[in-house]
C-alpha positions in Angstrom: 35.5 99.4 70.3 34.3 102.6 68.8 36.0 103.5 65.5 36.6 107.1 64.4 36.8 108.3 60.9 39.9 110.5 60.6 39.5 114.0 59.3 40.5 114.6 55.8 43.9 116.2 55.6 43.8 119.8 54.4 45.8 118.9 51.3 43.0 116.8 50.0 40.6 119.7 49.9 40.1 121.8 46.8 39.6 125.5 47.0 36.0 125.3 45.6 35.1 122.8 48.4 35.5 125.4 51.1 32.7 125.6 53.7 30.6 128.8 53.5 32.2 130.2 56.7 35.7 129.7 55.3 34.6 131.2 52.0 33.1 134.4 53.4 36.0 135.1 55.8 38.6 134.4 53.0 36.8 136.8 50.6 36.7 139.4 53.4 40.4 139.0 54.0 41.2 139.3 50.3 39.0 142.4 49.8 40.7 144.2 52.8 44.1 143.2 51.5 43.3 144.4 48.0 42.0 147.7 49.4 45.2 148.0 51.3 47.4 147.6 48.3 45.2 149.7 45.9 44.8 152.6 48.4 48.5 152.8 48.9 48.9 153.9 45.3 46.7 157.0 46.0 46.9 157.8 49.7 50.5 159.0 49.5 49.9 161.7 46.8 48.2 164.2 49.1 50.9 163.7 51.8 53.8 164.3 49.4 54.1 168.1 49.8 54.4 167.6 53.6 56.9 164.7 53.1 59.1 166.8 50.9 59.0 169.8 53.3 60.0 167.4 56.2 62.6 165.2 54.5 63.8 167.7 51.8 64.9 166.2 48.5 62.3 167.7 46.1 64.4 166.5 43.1 63.6 162.9 44.3 59.8 163.6 44.5 58.8 161.3 41.6 60.9 158.4 42.9 58.5 157.8 45.8 55.8 156.8 43.2 58.2 155.3 40.6 59.8 152.9 43.1 56.4 151.5 44.1 55.2 151.2 40.6 58.3 149.4 39.3 58.3 147.0 42.2 54.6 146.1 42.0 54.6 145.8 38.2 57.6 143.5 38.1 56.4 141.4 41.0 53.0 140.5 39.6 53.9 137.9 37.0 56.7 136.5 39.2 54.4 136.0 42.3 51.8 134.5 40.0 54.2 131.9 38.8 55.5 131.1 42.3 52.0 130.6 43.6 51.4 128.1 40.8 54.5 126.2 41.9 54.2 126.4 45.7 50.6 127.3 46.5 48.8 130.6 47.3 48.5 130.9 51.1 52.1 131.3 52.3 53.1 133.5 49.4 50.1 135.8 50.1 50.8 135.9 53.8 54.4 136.7 53.1 53.2 139.6 50.8 51.1 141.0 53.7 53.9 140.8 56.2 56.4 142.4 53.8 53.9 145.1 53.0 53.3 145.9 56.7 57.0 145.9 57.6 57.7 148.2 54.7 54.8 150.5 55.8 56.3 150.8 59.2 59.7 151.6 57.7 58.2 154.1 55.3 56.5 155.9 58.2 59.8 155.9 60.2 61.9 157.2 57.3 64.4 159.9 58.1 65.4 160.7 54.5 64.0 160.6 51.0 66.4 157.8 50.1 65.1 155.7 52.9 61.5 156.4 51.9 62.2 155.5 48.3 63.9 152.2 49.2 61.1 151.2 51.6 58.5 152.2 49.0 60.1 149.7 46.7 59.7 147.0 49.3 56.1 148.0 49.8 55.6 147.7 46.1 56.8 144.1 46.1 54.3 143.3 48.8 51.6 145.2 47.0 52.3 143.3 43.7 51.9 140.0 45.5 48.6 141.0 47.2 47.0 142.3 44.0 48.1 139.5 41.7 47.2 136.7 44.1 43.9 138.2 45.2 42.4 137.7 41.7 44.1 134.3 41.4 42.6 133.0 44.6 39.1 134.2 43.4 39.8 132.1 40.3 40.7 129.1 42.5 37.5 129.3 44.5 34.9 130.0 41.9 34.5 128.5 38.4 34.5 131.1 35.5 30.7 131.2 35.2 30.4 132.4 38.8 33.6 134.3 38.9 32.3 137.5 37.4 30.2 138.7 40.4 33.2 138.4 42.7 35.8 139.7 40.2 33.5 142.7 39.8 33.6 143.3 43.6 37.4 143.1 43.6 37.6 145.4 40.6 35.4 147.9 42.4 37.9 148.1 45.2 40.3 149.9 42.9 37.7 152.6 42.2 36.9 152.8 45.9 40.6 153.2 46.7 40.9 156.1 44.2 38.1 157.9 45.9 39.0 157.5 49.6 42.8 157.3 49.3 43.5 160.9 48.5 40.9 162.2 51.0 42.2 159.9 53.8 45.8 160.8 53.0 45.0 164.5 53.3 43.0 164.1 56.5 45.8 162.1 58.2 48.5 164.5 57.1 46.5 167.6 58.3 45.3 166.2 61.6 48.4 164.2 62.6 51.5 163.6 60.5 52.3 162.4 57.0 53.7 159.3 58.6 50.2 158.1 59.4 49.6 157.8 55.7 51.8 154.7 56.1 50.9 153.6 59.6 47.2 153.4 58.7 48.1 150.3 56.8 48.9 148.4 60.0 45.4 147.7 61.4 44.0 146.8 58.0 46.9 144.6 57.3 46.6 142.8 60.6 42.9 142.1 59.9 43.9 140.6 56.5 46.7 138.6 58.1 44.3 137.2 60.7 41.5 136.3 58.3 43.7 134.7 55.6 46.0 133.0 58.2 43.1 131.5 60.1 40.6 130.6 57.4 42.3 130.2 54.0 43.7 126.7 53.6 47.1 125.8 52.3 46.5 123.5 49.4 49.8 122.7 47.6 49.8 122.1 43.9 50.2 118.6 42.5 53.5 117.0 43.4 56.2 117.4 40.8 59.6 118.8 40.3 59.6 122.6 40.9 62.2 124.8 39.4 62.4 128.5 39.8 63.3 130.3 36.6 66.0 132.6 38.1 67.4 133.6 34.8 63.9 134.5 33.5 63.2 136.5 36.7 66.4 138.4 36.4 65.9 139.1 32.7 62.3 140.3 33.3 63.4 142.7 36.0 66.3 144.0 33.9 63.8 144.6 31.0 60.9 146.2 33.0 62.9 148.5 35.2 64.6 150.5 32.4 61.4 150.5 30.4 59.4 152.0 33.2 62.1 154.5 34.0 62.2 155.6 30.3 58.5 156.0 30.2 58.3 157.8 33.5 61.3 160.2 32.8 60.8 160.8 29.1 59.4 164.2 28.3 59.7 165.3 32.0 63.2 164.9 33.5 64.8 164.2 30.1 63.8 164.9 26.5 62.6 161.8 24.6 65.6 161.9 22.3 68.2 162.3 25.1 71.0 159.7 25.5 69.6 158.7 28.9 66.1 157.8 27.6 67.3 156.2 24.4 69.9 154.2 26.4 67.2 153.0 28.8 65.0 151.9 25.9 68.0 150.1 24.3 68.7 148.2 27.5 65.1 147.2 27.8 65.0 146.0 24.2 68.2 143.9 24.6 66.9 142.4 27.9 63.5 141.6 26.3 65.3 139.6 23.6 67.3 137.8 26.3 64.1 137.2 28.3 62.4 135.6 25.3 65.4 133.4 24.6 65.5 132.3 28.2 61.8 131.6 28.4 61.9 129.4 25.3 64.2 126.8 27.1 63.2 127.3 30.8 61.6 124.3 32.5 59.2 126.5 34.4 59.2 129.8 32.6 58.0 132.9 34.5 55.7 133.8 31.6 55.2 130.7 29.3 55.5 131.9 25.7 53.1 129.1 24.7 50.3 131.1 26.3 50.5 133.6 23.5 49.6 130.9 21.0 46.3 130.9 22.7 44.3 133.4 20.7 41.9 134.2 23.5 44.7 134.9 25.9 46.7 137.0 23.4 43.7 139.2 22.4 42.6 139.6 26.0 46.1 140.8 27.0 46.1 143.2 24.1 42.7 144.6 25.0 43.8 144.9 28.7 46.9 146.8 27.7 45.0 149.2 25.5 42.1 149.8 27.9 44.6 150.5 30.7 46.3 153.1 28.5 43.0 154.9 28.4 42.0 154.4 32.0 45.3 155.8 33.5 46.4 158.0 30.7 43.2 160.0 30.3 42.6 159.9 34.1 45.9 161.6 34.8 45.3 164.5 32.5 41.6 165.1 33.3 42.4 166.9 36.6 44.8 169.1 34.7 42.0 170.2 32.4 39.5 170.7 35.3 42.0 172.9 37.3 43.8 174.7 34.6 41.1 175.2 31.9 37.9 175.3 33.9 39.6 177.1 36.8 38.6 174.8 39.6 40.7 174.4 42.7 42.4 171.1 43.7 39.5 170.4 46.1 36.9 171.2 43.5 38.7 169.1 41.0 38.6 166.1 43.4 34.8 166.7 43.9 34.2 166.8 40.1 36.1 163.4 39.7 34.2 161.7 42.6 31.0 161.0 40.5 33.2 159.4 37.9 34.8 157.1 40.4 31.5 156.2 42.1 29.9 155.3 38.8 32.9 153.3 37.8 32.7 151.2 41.0 28.9 150.6 40.4 29.5 149.7 36.7 32.3 147.3 37.6 30.1 145.5 40.2 27.1 145.4 37.8 29.2 144.1 34.9 30.5 141.2 37.0 26.9 140.3 38.0 25.7 140.4 34.4 28.4 138.2 33.0 27.9 135.7 35.8 24.2 135.4 35.0 24.5 135.7 31.2 27.6 133.6 30.7 28.7 135.7 27.7 31.4 138.4 27.8 32.1 139.6 24.3 28.9 141.6 23.8 29.4 143.2 27.2 33.0 144.1 26.3 32.0 145.6 23.0 29.2 147.6 24.6 31.5 148.9 27.3 34.2 150.0 24.8 31.6 151.7 22.6 30.2 153.6 25.6 33.7 154.6 26.6 34.4 155.8 23.0 31.2 158.0 23.1 32.4 159.5 26.4 35.8 160.2 25.1 34.4 161.9 22.0 32.3 164.1 24.3 35.4 164.9 26.4 37.4 165.7 23.2 34.8 168.3 22.2 35.2 170.2 25.5 36.9 173.6 25.5 37.6 176.5 27.8 33.9 177.5 27.8 32.6 174.0 28.9 30.6 174.0 32.1 31.6 171.9 35.0 28.3 170.0 34.9 28.9 169.0 31.3 32.4 167.8 32.2 31.0 165.7 35.0 28.4 164.1 32.7 31.0 163.3 30.0 33.3 161.8 32.7 30.4 159.7 34.0 29.6 158.3 30.5 33.3 157.4 30.1 33.3 155.8 33.6 30.3 153.6 32.7 32.3 152.2 29.7 35.5 151.7 31.7 33.7 150.0 34.6 31.7 147.7 32.3 34.8 146.5 30.5 37.7 146.3 33.0 36.6 143.4 35.2 36.0 141.1 32.3 39.5 140.7 31.0 40.8 138.6 34.0 37.8 136.3 33.8 38.2 135.8 30.0 42.0 135.1 30.3 41.4 132.6 33.2 38.6 130.9 31.4 40.8 130.2 28.4 43.6 128.3 30.2 44.0 125.3 32.5 44.0 125.7 36.2 47.7 124.8 36.7 48.7 128.2 35.1 46.0 130.3 36.7 48.5 132.2 38.8 50.8 133.1 36.0 47.9 134.1 33.7 46.4 136.3 36.4 49.7 137.9 37.2 50.4 138.5 33.6 47.1 140.3 33.1 47.9 142.6 36.0 51.5 143.0 34.6 50.3 144.2 31.2 47.6 146.4 32.7 50.3 148.2 34.7 52.6 148.5 31.7 49.7 149.7 29.6 48.8 152.4 32.1 52.4 153.7 32.1 52.6 153.7 28.3 49.3 155.6 28.2 50.5 158.3 30.5 53.8 158.7 28.5 52.1 158.6 25.1 49.3 161.0 26.0 51.6 163.3 27.9 53.9 163.7 24.8 50.9 164.3 22.6 49.5 166.9 25.0 52.9 168.7 25.3 53.5 168.9 21.6 50.0 170.2 20.9 50.2 172.7 23.7 53.4 174.3 22.4 52.0 174.6 18.9 48.7 176.0 20.1 50.4 178.4 22.5 52.6 179.8 19.6 49.4 180.4 17.6 47.3 181.9 20.5 49.9 184.2 22.0 49.6 187.8 20.7 52.8 189.0 19.0 53.0 192.0 21.3 53.4 189.7 24.3 56.5 188.0 22.8 57.9 191.4 21.7 57.5 192.8 25.2 59.5 190.1 26.9 63.2 189.2 26.7 64.0 186.3 24.4 63.5 183.0 26.1 61.9 184.3 29.3 58.3 183.6 28.2 59.1 180.1 27.1 60.5 179.4 30.6 57.5 180.9 32.4 54.5 180.2 30.1 53.7 176.7 31.2 50.4 175.1 32.3 51.7 175.3 35.9 51.0 179.1 35.8 47.3 178.3 35.7 47.4 176.0 38.8 50.6 176.5 40.8 50.6 179.8 42.9 54.4 180.0 42.8 54.5 179.6 39.0 51.7 182.2 38.7 53.6 184.6 40.9 56.7 184.2 38.8 54.7 185.0 35.7 53.2 188.1 37.3 56.6 189.3 38.5 58.0 189.1 35.0 55.1 191.1 33.6 55.3 193.7 36.4 58.4 195.2 34.9 56.7 196.0 31.6 55.0 199.1 32.8 51.4 200.2 32.4 50.5 197.6 29.8 51.6 194.7 32.1 48.2 193.8 33.3 46.7 193.6 29.9 49.6 191.5 28.6 49.4 189.2 31.5 45.7 188.6 30.9 46.3 187.9 27.3 49.0 185.4 28.2 46.8 183.6 30.7 44.0 183.4 28.2 46.4 182.0 25.6 47.7 179.4 28.1 44.2 178.3 28.9 43.3 177.9 25.2 46.5 176.1 24.4 46.1 173.7 27.3 42.5 173.0 26.2 43.9 172.0 22.8 46.6 169.9 24.5 44.0 168.0 26.5 41.9 167.7 23.4 44.8 165.9 21.8 45.0 163.5 24.8 41.4 162.5 24.2 41.9 162.0 20.5 44.7 159.6 21.2 42.5 157.8 23.8 39.7 157.5 21.1 42.2 155.8 18.7 43.3 153.4 21.5 39.8 152.5 22.4 39.0 151.9 18.7 42.0 149.5 18.6 40.8 147.7 21.7 37.3 147.4 20.1 38.8 145.7 17.0 40.8 143.3 19.2 37.6 142.3 21.1 35.7 141.8 17.8 38.1 139.0 17.0 38.0 137.6 20.5 36.5 134.1 20.5 33.3 133.7 22.6 34.2 130.7 24.8 31.3 129.7 27.1 32.3 130.4 30.7 32.9 127.1 32.4 30.5 126.1 35.2 33.1 123.8 36.8 36.8 124.0 37.5 37.7 121.4 34.9 
C-alpha cells in the first residue's frame, strides 16, 4: 500500500518561506496596489476644475482632498493593528475591494456631497493598502534584505506623483473626469487577482484577540478635528478663530482620552510601550519632521515657479518632473545601499545633510533666479529626500518584535501623514505672514493712495500672478485710475512678485530648521545592526 505524505497546511508556512513564484507575484500585486493608492492622491487634482464645473459646489472643493486624507491617515494605524491580530491577507483584500467599490461610486457621483462621502470610503481603502503593503514586505524579508524592496515601494510614491497629474489631465480632456476614478478598476482587479491567488493567509499565533474599540473611537475623534484645523487654518478661517481653536481643543481633549484608554487596553491600537523604545521614538520623530519638509516645501514650490518665475502650470509641472525622477532613483538606490551595507544612520545623516544644502540653495532664490538653477536646486533636495525617506520604516521595523510589525508600520505611515499636514500648515502660515509684510514694504505709496481703502488688500494676492480671473480683476480695478493705470499696475505686479519670493524664502527657512531638527534626532538614533533573520 503506497503511503502519501500530506501537504503541509498553509497555516504552517511562514511568509519568508514563500516559493520564488509566490514571492514575485505577491510583490507585483503589492506594487500595483500601492501605485493605485498613491496615484489616487494626485490624479484627481487635474480633474477637479472639470468636476466642480459639472457638479457645482465650488465651496466644497477642498473637501474632496480632505476627506481622502483624513480617512487614509486615521486608517493606517488601525489597519496595522488589525492585521497583527487577524492576519494580513483578508484585510488587504478587503481594502482593495473597498477601494474599487468607492472608485466606482466616486465616478458615478451626481453631487459634490456624494463625491466627498465616497472619497472618504476610498481613503479608508487606500490607508489599508499603503500601511499593509510595507508591513507585508516586512513579513517576507528580514531587515537586512528589506531595504532593496522598501526602496522600490518608496519609489512608487515618487512615480505616482509624476504620472498621476498627467494621467488625470489626459483622461479628463479625452474622455470625462469620471475616468480619473474608473481607471482604478483594471489596476485594482490585477492586484486582487495576484494577492488573492498567490499570497497565503497565515494567521497570527493563537490567542485571545480583542479589538480596542474605545481606542479606535478616541483616535478618530482626535485625528479628524486636528486635520480639519490644520487644513482650514489660515485659509477658510483665521488661526485665531473660534472654529479653529475649538477644533484644536477637541483634538487635545480626545488625545488625553486616547492616551488614558491605551494605558489600560488589552490590545491597544498604538501600544504606548513602543515609545519607550528609543529607536522607535526617534525614528517616528525623524519621520514626522522629514515629512513636514517633503510635503510642506513641495506644495509651495509650484507656487514659486508659476508666480515668481512666471512659468505656466504645464511648465511648472515640467520643471518638477526632474525632481520626482531623481527622488525615485535616490529612493531605490538608498534601499540597495542599506541592504548591502547593513548600516542606516550614516546614510540617514548624509541624506538629511544633502537635503539641507538643497534647501539653503532654494532659500537663496529670488525673482531673478533662472529656471535651470531652480531645477538644479530641486534635484539636490530630491537626492536628500529620496536617500532618507525609505530608511525610517526599515529602522522602526528592525527595532521591534514581529508580533507588532503591523502596528509599527501603520504608525510610521500615520505620523508621516500627520507630519506632512503640519508642514503644509506651518509653512503656509509663515509664507502668508512674510508675504503681507514684504508687500507692504515693496508696494509704492502712490499705488495705495490711488486706490480706495481696502480694495488693494482684497485684490493684491499671489493669485493675481497665476489665476487669470484674479489678474483680470486687478486690471479692471486699475483701469479706472486713468492714464497712470498701466504704470501703477506694473508696479503692483512687481511688488507682488517680490513679496511672494520673500514669502517662499520664509518657507524654505522653516524647512531648513525642520531638517536640522531631524538631523539632531538621527544623531541620537542607535545603530542597531539590521537583522539577517526574522528572529
